C-alpha positions in Angstrom: 0.0 0.0 0.0 2.8 2.4 0.8 4.4 1.7 -2.6 1.1 2.5 -4.3 0.9 5.9 -2.4 4.5 6.7 -3.3 3.8 5.9 -7.0 0.6 8.1 -7.0 2.5 10.9 -5.4 5.4 10.7 -7.8 3.0 10.7 -10.8 1.3 13.7 -9.3 4.5 15.6 -9.0 5.5 14.8 -12.6 2.2 16.1 -13.9 2.5 19.3 -11.9 6.0 19.9 -13.2 5.0 19.1 -16.8 2.5 21.9 -16.6 5.0 24.4 -15.2 6.4 25.6 -18.6 2.9 26.1 -19.9 1.9 28.1 -16.8 5.0 30.2 -17.1 4.3 30.9 -20.7 0.7 32.0 -19.9 2.1 34.3 -17.2 4.6 35.9 -19.6 1.9 36.4 -22.2 -0.3 38.1 -19.6 2.7 40.3 -18.6 3.0 41.3 -22.3 -0.7 42.1 -22.7 -1.4 45.7 -23.6 0.3 48.5 -25.6 4.0 49.1 -25.6 6.0 52.1 -27.0 9.3 51.6 -28.8 12.2 53.2 -27.0 15.1 52.2 -29.3 15.6 49.8 -32.3 18.5 48.5 -34.4 18.4 46.4 -37.5 21.5 44.7 -38.9 23.7 46.9 -36.6 22.1 50.2 -37.6 20.0 52.4 -35.3 16.6 53.1 -36.7 15.6 56.7 -37.3 14.3 58.4 -34.1 11.2 59.7 -35.8 10.2 56.1 -36.8 11.0 54.8 -33.3 8.9 57.5 -31.6 5.8 56.7 -33.6 6.0 52.9 -33.2 3.6 51.0 -30.9 2.8 47.3 -30.5 -0.2 45.8 -28.8 -0.5 42.3 -27.4 -3.6 40.3 -26.6 -3.0 36.7 -25.5 -0.6 35.3 -28.1 -1.5 37.9 -30.9 0.3 41.1 -31.7 -0.3 44.0 -34.0 1.7 47.1 -35.0 -1.2 49.6 -35.3 0.8 52.3 -37.2 4.4 51.6 -38.4 4.9 48.1 -39.6 8.4 48.5 -41.1 10.2 48.2 -37.8 8.8 44.8 -36.6 9.0 41.3 -37.9 5.5 41.8 -39.5 2.4 44.0 -39.2 0.5 41.4 -37.2 1.0 37.8 -36.1 1.1 35.4 -33.2 3.9 34.7 -30.7 4.9 31.6 -28.8 7.1 32.1 -25.7 9.5 29.7 -24.0 10.2 31.2 -20.6 12.0 28.0 -19.5 14.9 28.8 -21.9 17.9 31.0 -20.9 17.7 33.6 -22.3 13.9 33.3 -22.9 12.8 32.4 -26.4 10.1 34.0 -28.5 8.8 32.8 -31.9 6.9 35.3 -34.1 4.7 34.0 -36.9 3.5 36.5 -39.5 -0.3 36.2 -40.1 -0.6 38.8 -42.9 -1.5 37.7 -46.4 1.9 38.8 -47.8 4.0 37.0 -45.2 1.6 34.2 -44.3 3.2 31.8 -41.8 6.8 33.1 -42.0 8.5 32.3 -38.7 11.1 34.6 -37.0 13.0 33.2 -34.0 14.0 35.4 -31.2 14.9 36.1 -27.6 12.9 38.3 -25.1 13.3 39.7 -21.6 10.5 41.2 -19.4 11.2 43.4 -16.4 8.1 45.2 -15.1 7.2 47.8 -17.7 10.4 47.1 -19.7 10.5 44.6 -22.6 13.4 43.8 -24.8 13.4 41.5 -27.9 15.9 40.4 -30.5 14.7 38.5 -33.7 16.6 36.9 -36.6 15.1 37.2 -40.1 12.7 34.4 -41.1 14.5 31.2 -41.9 17.6 32.2 -40.0 18.9 30.7 -36.7 17.7 32.2 -33.3 20.0 34.9 -31.9 22.1 33.8 -28.9 22.5 37.3 -27.5 20.5 40.6 -27.4 22.6 42.3 -30.2 22.2 43.4 -33.7 25.6 43.3 -35.3 26.2 44.4 -39.0 25.5 41.5 -41.3 23.4 39.6 -38.8 20.0 40.8 -40.0 18.9 40.9 -36.4 16.3 43.3 -35.1 16.9 44.5 -31.6 14.1 46.5 -29.9 13.6 48.0 -26.4 10.0 48.8 -25.4 8.3 50.6 -22.5 4.7 49.9 -21.4 2.3 52.7 -22.5 0.7 54.4 -19.6 -3.1 54.0 -19.6 
């Protein structure tokens, strides 16, 4: 009987730990929810023009995102994301859902700290960045965001 109880307890712990990454992903998606303002951006090692940065916003709702105004700065105008908070650094995959870029996948990294959000993406079809950097020739997009005040 004791062996049966030990077995049931072990299975229970395994099930709880298997759900932990999914729970962590849901928590990070909830932390992203809302509108963010772009603070700085680089593409392929070059800083993007300040006037473009200042007018760029992104909004998240669950796993969906949209750039309501300027779409040239992001991976796509709208799409879905998948987060992997159990990776170090954390991973984010962005899938374009527009008709022109349908289903193209960009692999990236992200960091969330309160009202600050940082992300670095490789171009579609390229390997995931390993650091938050946008060196010349990499094609990486590095962005720093601040949560918009409501």
